[in-house]
N, C-alpha and C positions, 0 to 999 in steps of 0.2 A: 409824559406831560411835565412832571416835575422830578427833581432829584434832590437829595439831601447832602449838605456839606458836612465835613467832619466836625465833631464836637471836641471839647477839651479832654474827654476821656478816651479818644481814639488812640490806640496803641499804648495805653497806660500799662505799665508792668503789672503782672498778676497780683503781687503782694499789695501794691498801692491801690489797685482796682478793688480788691476785696476789702481793704480797710475803708475806702471811701463808701462802699456799699453798706458796711456795718455802721458807719457814722450817719449815713442817711436813714438807715433803719432806726437808729436811736432817736433821731429827730422826729420820725414818724410815730414811733411808740410813745414819745413824750408829748405828742400832740402839738408840736411846733408848727407854726403857720407855714404852709407850703408856698413856695415862690419868694420867700424872704430869707435873709441870712439868719443863721441859728447859732447861738452861743453854746458851746459844749465845754464843760470843765475837763481838766486833765484826767481826773479819775475815770470819767466815762471814755475818754480817748484811750487810756491804758487798757480798760476792760475790752474795748472793741479790738484793740491790737492783739490782745491775748487770744482772741477767737479767730484770728487769721490763720488759715491752714499753712503749715510749714513756713512760719514767719521768720525763722532764724536758722536756716540749714547749716550755716557755717559756725554756729555757736558763738557768735560775737556778743559784745556787751549790748544787752537789749535796749537800754535807753538810747544808745547811739544808733541802733537799727531803726527805732521808731523815729528819732529825730531826722534821719535820712528820708524816711517815708513822708514825713510831714513836709520836708523841704521840697520833695518832688511834687506833692499835691499843691503846695503854695506857688511853685513856679508855673504850674498849669492853670493857676487862677481858680482852683477848686476850694481852697481854704485860705484863711488869713490868720496867722498866728498873732497872739497878743505879744506886746513888747515885754511885758513882765514875765520873768522866767524863774524856774526853781533854782535854789542855790547850789545844787550838786555840780560836780566837775563837768559832767555832760548834762547841761541844763536843758529843760524842756519848757515850752510855754505853759503858763498856768491855765490858759484857756485858748480855744481857737474859735474862729468864726467859720462855720460851714456855709459857703456861699451858695446862692440858688443854682439849681441844676441848669446847665447850659443845654437849651433845647436845640435840636437840629434845625438849621435854617433851610427852608424850602426855597430852592432856586427855580423860578418860573422859566419855562421855555419861551421862545419868541411868540408873538401874537400870530395866530394863524391867518392864512389867506381866506377871506370870508366869502361864503356864498352870497350872491347879490342881494338876497332877501334879508341877510343878517349883517350887512355891511355897517349898519348903525351901531353894532356892538363894539366897533373899533374905539369909539369915544368912551366906552365904559370899561375897557380892558384894564387901564392903569389903576382904577379904583376898586376893581373886583377882588373878592377874596379868592384864595386858592381853590375852594370848593366851587365857587361860581365859575372860575376860569375853566376848571375841568369839565363842568357841565356845558358851558358855552362851546368848548372845543368839541365835545362829543356830539352836540346838536349840529354843529357846523359840518362835522364829518358825515353825519347821517344825511343832512340835507344835500351835501355834495355827492352822495352815493346814488342819486336819482331814485329815491325810494318811492314806493307806492303811497300816494297821499290820501288814500281812502280814509275817511274820518273814523277814528276808533276811540274807545275809552282811554282816559289819560294813563291809567296804570299799564295798559297794554302797550301804549306808545313809549312809556318810560322804559319798559322792559326791552322793547325793540331798539331804542336808542342806546341806553346805557349798558344793556346786556350784550350789545354788539360792538359799540365804539368806545365804551368807558372801561376803565381799569377796575379790577376786582378790589383794589385797595381803596379807590375813591368811591366806588359804588357796589358794596358787598351785597345789597338787596336792591338791584336796579329797578324793579317794578315799584318800589316805594320811594324813589328819589324825590318826586314832587310832593310827597306827604311831608317831607322834612325841609326841603329847599324852598324857602318862602321870601327871601330877601333879594334885593337888587331890582333893577328896572324891568326885567323880564319875568322873574319868578314871583314878584309881588303883585303882578297884574294878571289875574286869571284869564281875562278876555284876550289880552294880547298874547299870552302864552298859548292858549287854545288856537288862536289864529296862526301863530308861527309853526306849531307842530301838528296842526290839524287834529284836534282832539275834542271829545265831548266828555261830560262829567255825569255819568249815571248815578242817581242817588242809591245809597245802599238800602237793602231791604229793612223794613222796620222789624223790631223784635217782639215776638209774642211767646207765650208759653204753650200755645196750642196751635193746631192746624187752623188755617183760615178756611171757612166754608164757602166763601165767595171770592171772586176774582179781586185781588188787591195787591198792592206792592207790599207784600208781607214776607216774613221769613219763610213761610210755607206758601208758595204761590200756586193757587189752583189753576191749572192750565188745560184741564180737560176732564173727561169722565172715566179715564183709564184706570188700571189697577197697578200701575208702576209708579213708585216714588224715586225720583232722581235727586240725589244729594250732591251738592257742589261745594267744595271747601271754601272758596273765596268769593267775595261779593261781586267783583267785576265780572268774573266768568259766569256767575249766576245770572247777571243781567244779560250778558251776551247770548247765553244759551236760550233764555226765555224769549229774547227778541228774535231769535233765528229759528224757532221751532217751526217745522212744516205743519201743514194742515192736518195730515194724518200721522197719528202717533198713539202710543198706549199710555202716555203719562197721565196721571191724575194730579200730581204735584211736582214742582221743582223746588227743592229746599236749599236754603243757604246753611251749610253745615257749621259756619262760624268757627272754623278751625277745629280744635280739640273738643269744643262744646258738643259736637255731634255724639260723642260717646254717651253723654247724659241725655241729650234731647231726643234720642231714638225712643226713649221711654214715652214720649208724647204720642206715639202712634197707637191708635186704638182700633178696635174692630169696626167702628163706624166709618173709618177712612177707607176700608175695603182695599187695603194694600196687599197684593200677593207677591210683589217683588220689590226689593230695594236695590238700587244701583247707585254707584258712587264714582265721582271723578274729583281728583285732588292733585296737589303737588306730588312729584316723585322725589321724595327724600325719606329719611327715617320716620319722622312724625307723620308725614303724608300717607305712609302705608300703615303705620301703627293705628292711626285714627279709625279707619274703616274696619280693621281687624278687631279692635277692642269693641267698637260699636256692634259688630256682628256677634261677638260673644254675648254682649248684653241683650241683643235682640233674640238670640236663641234661648236665653234664660227666660225671656218673656213670652216665648212661643211665637215670635215674629219670624219672618223670612230672613235668611242670611243676607248679609250685605255683599253684593257682587260688583266686580269692576266693570267699567264701560270699556269694552275691548278697543273700539275704533278711536275713541277719544284719547286713550293712552297711546295708541299707535301714532296718532298725530303728534302728541306731545314728544314722544321719542324721536320723531322725524324732524319736527320743526324747532325743538328747543335747543338752546345753547347752555350747557351745564355751567354752574357756578359753585364755588365752595359753599358748603352748607354750614349753618351755625353749629350743628351737632357734630360730634366726633364720628369718624368713619366706623362702619360696622365690621365685625369680623366675618369670616366666610360663612360660618354656621348661621349667624343671625341674619345676614343678608339673604341667604338662601331660604330661610324660614319665612321672612317677610315677602320675598319675591314670589313664593309659591301661591300667594293670594291672587296674583295677576295671571292672565292667560299665558300659556306655555311659551308662546312666541315672544313675549316681552320679558321673560325672566332673566335671561343671560345679561341683557343690557341693564336691567335694574340691579342685579347683583353687582355688576361692575361699578355702577354709579354709587351704590351705597358703600361699597368697600373703599372707594376713592374719596369718600366724604364729600360728594358733590350733590347738587340738587337741580331739578328742573321745575321752574315755576309754571303752574298750570296756565297762567296768562299768555304763554306762548301760543296756546290754542285759543285765539282771540276772535273778536267779532268779525273781522275781515275773512278769516278762514271759514268760520261757521256759516257766514252769509253766502260764500261762493262754492262750498263743497257739500256734497250729500252723503259721503261715505259714512259719516257719524250717525246718520239716521237709523242705522241698524241697531244702535245702542238704545233707541227709544221706541223700538217697535217689537 
């Protein structure tokens, strides 16, 4: 989509590059205002220069070496020397101006050929920000791919669009793109956006401290009289699962785990809820597997059932999902294997590889459309 042009520091010699970094660190340590030029006294420049590795391998007269470095930085437009200089034979500026860091300039690619439903974006292209252009381009590519336009929750569609047609640099958490992208004629108008990308906006479950005893849009939704509690990590998938439940199932409740909160909220389960099994479905990444493992440990301490994985939902996630880089560092082989052992045997190898590569699968890949049209996952709730 975009590329970056070289900055003034491109191909800067190692010694000058290190000196510049130390001068910028001095400005930061001394709380100088970022983005504006900073006055640095010669004493601080000399101290920074003395911290440059291998600054004078030829054993030359050091003021002359420093003067040469400053000249290089000034020619590159990175500093500006004061005209007043010291009285020594090899004189140095009594102060320098450290100029604002040159940011890489993003060079935008040409405007795409628009899908006929998006042709009106041509008039918005020139005024759009780089982020908006990247999003417009991804939506256009998605629309031109002849996608299934079955209406789905907006986070599931965001994952489908930006997890398939967007770059990882522009959209590191593709399912959350529309949570943050709110400006511009398309993204600031929810009704228009929903019409363009065919989405709905399910409300998140309300939060309570205890199980609901009646049917309600609550964190713990009573969906039947069964003895199974199904916990779902994210709110969008919670809604999709509740909406797609078949008439016959063993569930008593479907709970929104609210990410890592499930580790603590499992304590809300009491004997009156008559839960004999706890099943879980979440993201496949380090935290997504750690959450049910730690919740299971808490449950066992309380005399509750262990937290078990939903076999077919995870199978669908591994089949449908497109991995993205995770926020967390990759796991080593031992940790990955230990975490993956919580999952059914047939999913462990793929999970170990995913965790060791530092990748993740967002559970929203198993979305409303899939759950509405497939029945394989019914075995996880029976």
